C-alpha positions in Angstrom: -0.2 -0.1 -0.1 2.9 2.4 0.7 4.1 1.9 -2.8 1.0 2.8 -4.3 0.6 6.1 -2.4 4.0 7.3 -3.3 3.5 6.6 -6.9 0.3 8.7 -6.8 2.2 11.5 -5.1 4.8 11.1 -7.7 2.1 11.5 -10.3 0.6 14.5 -8.9 3.8 16.2 -8.7 4.6 15.6 -11.9 1.4 17.0 -13.7 1.8 20.0 -11.2 5.2 20.6 -12.6 4.0 20.3 -16.0 1.5 23.2 -15.0 4.1 25.3 -13.9 6.3 24.8 -17.0 3.1 25.6 -19.2 2.4 28.6 -16.9 5.8 30.3 -17.7 6.9 29.2 -20.8 4.0 28.1 -23.1 6.3 25.8 -25.4 5.5 22.2 -26.0 9.1 21.3 -26.7 10.1 22.8 -22.9 7.1 20.8 -21.5 8.4 17.5 -23.0 12.0 18.7 -21.6 10.3 19.4 -18.2 8.3 16.2 -18.1 11.4 13.9 -18.3 13.4 15.9 -15.9 10.4 17.4 -13.7 11.8 16.7 -10.1 15.0 18.7 -11.0 12.9 21.6 -12.7 10.5 21.7 -9.6 13.4 21.9 -7.3 14.9 24.7 -9.6 11.5 26.6 -9.6 11.4 26.6 -5.7 14.8 27.6 -5.3 14.5 30.6 -7.7 11.2 31.8 -6.2 8.8 31.5 -9.0 6.5 29.6 -6.5 6.8 32.3 -3.8 4.1 35.0 -2.6 1.2 32.5 -3.6 1.9 31.8 -6.8 1.6 27.9 -6.0 -1.6 28.3 -5.6 -2.3 30.8 -8.3 -0.9 28.6 -11.1 -3.2 25.5 -10.8 -6.1 27.8 -10.2 -5.5 29.6 -13.4 -6.2 26.3 -15.4 -9.6 25.9 -13.9 -11.3 29.6 -14.6 
């Protein structure tokens, strides 16, 4: 059961990273590259501050408006 929980979390974080990539870049090529290396890209976005000041909530909500 524990393996299934981590795989669902892995999937959700991967999709979240793709949302971030599309929000900032709007490029299919970069989306594919970020899909392959999504853990590195997610850490990069956290370190440079693109998810600060509530952007971590704003980005997913922008797809459902």
